[in-house]
N, C-alpha and C positions, 0 to 999 in steps of 0.2 A: 495266478490272475493278474502278474505284472504286464503279461507280453501284449493283453487286448489294449494298454494301457500307453506301452509304444506304439504300438502300432500305430494308435488313435494321432498320438502327437508326430510320428513319422508321415501318416496321411494331409494331416492337417500342416505338415510343414511340406510338402509338396505341391498342395495346394495354394499355397500362398505362393512360395517361389515362382511357381508357372504362373498364376495371375500379375506376378511381378515382370516377368519378362513376357507376356502377353502387353503390357502396357505399355513398356519398354518400345517394343516391338511397333506398335500403332502409332507409336511417337516419332517413331523412326519415317514413318513411311509418308508424311509431308515433308520430308526431305530429299526423296530420290529426284533425280534428273529426270524433267520433264520426258524424254524420251525414253526413258525407265517405265514413267507412268504410261504414256501410249500404249506401247507393246502390252503391259497389262491389261490393259481397258481392250485389245483389241484381242487379246486369248477369252477375254469375258465376252466378248462379243456385241462390245458396245461401241459408240459411236463419239467419234469430238467433238465439241462444240461447232468447229467449222465442220465439220460433214452434216453437223444436222442443221444448219442456216442455207448451205449450198443447196442439202434440199428442201427446207422448205421456201426457197426462192421457185427453185423448179415447180414446185407443188403452185404456188400463187402462180407463176407463169402460164404452166396447164390451165389452170383456173380460170385465168383470162383468155385466153384463146377458146378455150368452150362459151366464155357469154359472147365471145365476136360472134363465133361458129351459129348461135340459138338466136343472134337478129333476123 
């Protein structure tokens, strides 16, 4: 019966170590250079603030032109 206790202890220790590694890695994400963050965002299919702002401006311009055409 000693084996299950050792297995439980080893498993608990492994989970605690993995949790510590994940927390440490999450803290390092904020330290990434901007270009690395941009590359990760692109790979995930996300847009940057600048791209979003540019699209927002273009939509506003198209809406304005449509209003002018409706007159």
